[in-house]
Structures are given as C-alpha cells and as structure tokens.
N, C-alpha and C positions, 0 to 999 in steps of 0.2 A: 545480767541483771545486777547485784547487790548483796548485802548483807542481809537484808529481809527478805531475798527472794530466795535466799537461804534457808534462814528460817522457816518461811512457808512450806518449803519443799520437804523440809523435816516433819513440819506438823502434819500435812498430808497423810504421815502412815501410823499416826495416832491412834491406838486401839487393834492394831493389827499383831495377830497371834503368831504361831507357827507351826506348820511350813507354810509361807509365804510369797507373795511375786515377786521380793527384793532378791530373796533367796535363789530362786529360779533364773531370776535375771542377773544376779550375779555370776552361777554355773555356767551360764550361755556364753559370757563373757569369759570367763576365767577356767571353763574344763570340769572335768571329773574328780579333780580333787576335793570339788568342793557340792560332791555327789550329799547326800541326806542333808539331817538339818543341823547344819556346821553355825559355829556361833555366828550373828549375822548385826553385831554393832557397829562394827565399823562399815559392812559391806551396806548396811543403811547411810552413814555418812556418806559413802560413794555414790550412790546411788541419788540422793540427795542435791550432791554438788553438780552433776552431772544436769539432773531434772532443772537446775536454776543458773546454769551458764556459769558455774563458778567452778569446773573440774578443775584448773589448773590451780585458781588459786586454794581451794583446800586438800585435793589431792597432787598437785605436783604433775597432774598428766598421769596419773600414775594408778589401779584399782586396789584398795587394802582391804583387807580384812583381817589382818594380823595388827594389831593394837600396836604393838611395841615396833614393829617396819615404820608403822604412819607416824608417831611420834620422833622418830629417829629422825625422819624426815623433816620435819619442821626441825629440830636439832638442826641439822645439816645447813638448813636456809638460814639461820641465825633467827627463827623465828618461834622457838622454843621455851618455854618460861616454868621452869617448876616452881610447884608450892612452898615452899621455902620460909615464904614471910607471913603467913597469912592470906585471907581473903580480901582484903582492905589494902592491903601494902601491895601485892600483886596486879592491881588493876584490873585482875578476871573481869571482862565483860562480855555482853549483847554478843552472841556471832564467835566467839570463841569456842575450839574446841578442844574438850576438857577431856583428859582421862585421869582414870581411876586407877588407885591399887588398895585394895581391898585389907594388905598388911600395914599402910597407914604411911610408906615410903615415897619418897621424889625418885625414886631410881627408876630411869627408861625402862630397864631390861626384865621390870617386876611388874608391870602394866596390867591389866587384867580388862578393861573396860574401855569405852569410848560413848562421848553424846556431844550434845550443843549447849550452850549455853545462852538461854533465853531470859536472862538478868539475876540483882543480883539484890537481898534484901536491904535495907534502909541503914540496919544497925551491923551491917557486911556480916553474922553469921552465917547466913545462908547462901548457896549459888540455887538458882533455877534450872531446869536443864530438860532438852528431851532427847533421850536413849531408845535405841532399838535395842532388841534383846534383854530390855530390863526384866527379870523372873518371866522370860518368852512372852515377853508383848512390847510393843515401841509404845510409851509411857512419858507421860511429866514425871519427874522426880526433884526430888527437897536434898541436896548436899550438902557435907559439912566438912569443913577444909582437912580433917583427918582420913580422908577417902581420896583426897586430891594429890594427885602425883602430881599434873600439870596440865598446861595447856598451851596448844598453838593457837596461834593467830594469823590466820589467813591475808591475803593483800587483795582485799574483795575490789571489784571495779566502784570507779565512783557509786557511794549512794545519792538517789536524790537529795537538792536543797532541803533544810528542813524552812518549812513553811513559815513566815510573817504571823507574828500571833494576831489573834483575830482581834479587829477593832484595835489595833493598835494604833492609826492615823486618829490624827486628835480631834479631827473633821468628823472622825466617822462613829456612827453610835453601836455602843457595844451590845453585841446579840445574844439575845434574853433566851434561858434554855430552862424548862420547868421542869422540874426534878422529877414531878408525878408523872408528866406526862413520858417522858424520856425513861423512867422505870417501864413503862407498859411497852414502850417499843422494843425495850431490849428483850421484855418476855414473851414479847407477841410475834415478833420480826424474824428469829432466826427458822422457828420450822417452814415460813414460808416460801414458795419458787420464785426465783426470780428475783426484782429488785426494788418490791413495792417501797415506794414511802410512807409510813403511816406518822414520821413526826420529821421534820425540813430540819429543828434543829441538831436531829442527832449528828451532822455532816461536821455542825461545828466540834463536837465532842470527837466525833473522830478526828478530825484534822488534828485536835489536840496529842490523839496518841500516836499519827504519824510526826509529829513532832518531839514524841518520847521515843519513836525510834520503837515502838510496839506494833504499828502495825501498817502494812504495804500501802502505800498513796493509791492502788486500784481498789482498794477497801472503802475506802472514805468516797460514799456515795451517796449517802443520808438512808442506806438498807441495815437496821443492828442485827446481821445477821452474826453467824458461828464466828467470823473470822472477826469480828469488832466486839463481841464477848469475849471470847478468848485474851484480845488483846488486853481490856479491859481487865480479865483477871489477874494480868500479869503487873496492871499499873497497882491494884489493892495488893498482889503478892511486893512490891515494890515499895510500898509504904509502911510494909510489915502486918499487913493483914495474913491471917491465916481461916482454913477450914471455911465453915460457913460465910463468913467474912470476904472471904474473897471468892464468890460466885460468879464474879463479871455481870451484875446486875449494880448499876451505880449505886452512890450512900451520899451522904450529903457533907461529911469531910472528903471522902475522894475526890468528889465531882466540885468542891469548892476549892481543893488546890488545884486541880485544871483551871479551872476559873481564873484562881487569880493570876497565874502565869501565862495563859493563855488569852486574858482579856475579854471574858465574856463573863455574864452576870447569870448566878442563879437564881433561880423562882419558884415559889410553889408548883 
C-alpha cells in the first residue's frame, strides 16, 4: 500500500476506547506481559502498520508497545528527526510517526506517547494527528511544538502518482461544481449504505483531495461518504480553519482554493 494506506488504517480505530481489540491482538502476538489494560498508543501504530502492509516501513518488522524503543529504532535507521528547530523547519508532514514528551524535551529516553501525523496547519503552529490511548481513546488531536520530541519518517512504499488537475488540457471543458448541491451531498451521503452517487461532481472534489494526499484514491467514487468528509476536514484544517469551520462540509473559501489549484469552476 502506501502512506495513505497507513493513515486510513489508523483512522479505522478512531473512537475506540479500552479495553479493546488492539490490546487483545497485541497480547496474542506478544504474550502475558501485556495482560490487562496496558498503554496501547504504540500498539495502535503497530496494528495499523500490519493492516496497511507497511509493517517493515513503520515498525522495521518488530512489534512496538514501548515508544522509546520505537523512536530509537528510527534513529538507528537514520530516520529520526528531533523537534529542535520548530515545526516548519523540521519538515514534519503527513504520515510521519510523531513522538511526544510531555515535559518538553527532545530526548528519546523521555518519550511518553506516539501517534501519526495527518497534517500541519498553514501557519505551522499546529500538527494534526491521530493517536491511540489518548485520554483512553483513539482520537484526532492537535499538538504544539512544545509537546513534540521528534518524529520518525517511514520509507513507505511508492504512493500512487498525484492525478493531473481536472480540466488541465487546453482543449477540455473545465468541470463545473455547484457549491449548494455539493453541500447537500456531503450532508446526505455519509449515512447511506453502499456508494450511491447523489451528485456526480463530488468526484471532481474527491480527486482534488487525492491530489492533496488527504484521501485514498479508492474513495474517489462520487460518493461523499465519511472518508471524503474526513479528508475535507483535514483540508480545512490545513487552511487554518478550526472548530465548526472545519466540519468537513465544503465552503466557498476552501472549495475556491481547491478549484483554483485543480482546474474546476465553482457555481452556485
């Protein structure tokens, strides 16, 4: 699979509390030392890596529950980046495995927690993550530089090529996307079973999200389901929107930015 496959695998566990299947799975693989309600943040990363086919890239072929050991393995492989120069200068990006020290150091031996990066705010003040065992649940979080010890950068399998911008050919007609109809689709489609297409140009927007590396290509099917809406939330957060302004429902500003970059027109 790829970086996106890894992110998708972690997303599957969002909302999971404890005790949980991740802990049971890890215990079955690694024995009675992991009995009870053990800390499962790195077990979540291990489980997702196995599901995504990125076990060697993310875990070097080893199960990890101990965050210090995992970060040290990235360092031994020359793939560790200490958070010593700020978020922007560090180059941290989607798919990186992010490690935290709640005391604010960048020392591997003091690491407390781990997650995966899903994006970085446009002003480089925040890093967006998904983390297992964060307040006893797997959830999306927003982190600041003071909490980040560093990150490991897996050597993911080659991702799919970014699709060309829609309508990039000088002889093709630019796609038209109605904002009002798009909003209705984004609100109506997630609860529907299967992949009903209520508004075909949804796929134009989905292809743009694929181009942004926020949505797996397999979900660009014209159905504005939960994966599409989650990807659009990440895009809004990337633009600096927060709270109710980053609800995964397209707005004129965010959609206009996508349209300009990916060659389609927004209409009423």
